[in-house]
N, C-alpha and C positions, 0 to 999 in steps of 0.2 A: 260455742267455745272458740271457734275459729274467728268469729267477729271480735271477740274479746282479745284474741291474740293479735289480729290485724290492727285493732285500735291501739294496743300496747306498742306495736311496732311503729305506727304513725306517731304516737306520742314521743317515742324515743328518737325517731328521725327528726322531729321538730326540735327536740331538746338538743340533739347533736348539731343541727343547723344553727340553732341559737347560740350554742357554745362556740361553734366555728366563727360565727359573726362577731361574737364578743372577743375571741382570740385575735381575729384580724384587726379589730379596733385597737386592742391592747398592743399588738405588734406595730401598728401604725403610730400609736402614741409613743411607744418606746423609740421608734425611729426618730420622731420629732424631738423627743427628750434627748436622745443621743446627739442629734444635730445641734440642739440648743446648748448642750453641755460642751460640745466641741467649740462652738462660737464663744462661749464664756471663757473657756481655757485659752483660746487665742487672744481674747481681750485682755486676760490677765498677763499673758506673755508680752503683749504690746505695751501694757502699762508698766510692767516691771523693767523693761529696757531703759526708759528714761530714768527710772528710779536708780537703777544700777549705775548709769552714767553720772547721775548727780552724786551718788555716794563716792564714786571715784574722784570726781571734781572736789568734793568736800575733803577727802583725805589729802589730795594734793594741796589744797588751800591751807589745811592745817599744818602740813610739812613746811610750806612756804612761810607761814606765820612764825613757826618755830625757828627757821633759819634767820628770818628778819629780826626776831627778838634776840637771838644770839649775836647777830651783827651789831645791833644797837648796844648791847652790853659791852661788846669789844670796843666799839667806837667811844662809848662813855669812859671806859677804862683808859683808852688811848688819850682822850681829851684831858682827863685828870693828870696823866703823866706829862703831857705837853704843857699844861698850865703850871705844874710844879717845876718843870724845867725852865719855863719862862720866868717864873718868880725867882728861881735860883740865879738865872742870868741877870735879872734886874738887880738882885742883891749884890752880885759880883760887880756889876757896872757901877752901882752906887758906892761900893767899897773902893773901886779904882778911882772914881771921881773924888772921893774923900781923900785918898792918898795924894792925888794930883793937887787938890786944894791945899794940902798940908805942905807941899813943896814950895 
């Protein structure tokens, strides 16, 4: 009976040793996985920085386009007014020339 008990103890010791080895392997794998995860997170941060900068540049470019479009509209309006004033001046000059010719 004592042999059976010692055999059972040895089996349990082997099982505990095996379990400890498996646990150590799992802990090592977890450490590697954590390290890999940290590297991936760092890569994500590194890649997101230029994306953020590009997004800011895009917003600035869109604002500049809007300002330029507003300036173009204002210049077109100013041009139309100047052309109208020029045509009025030409008409007045033609009228004055006609009056001079009548004299």
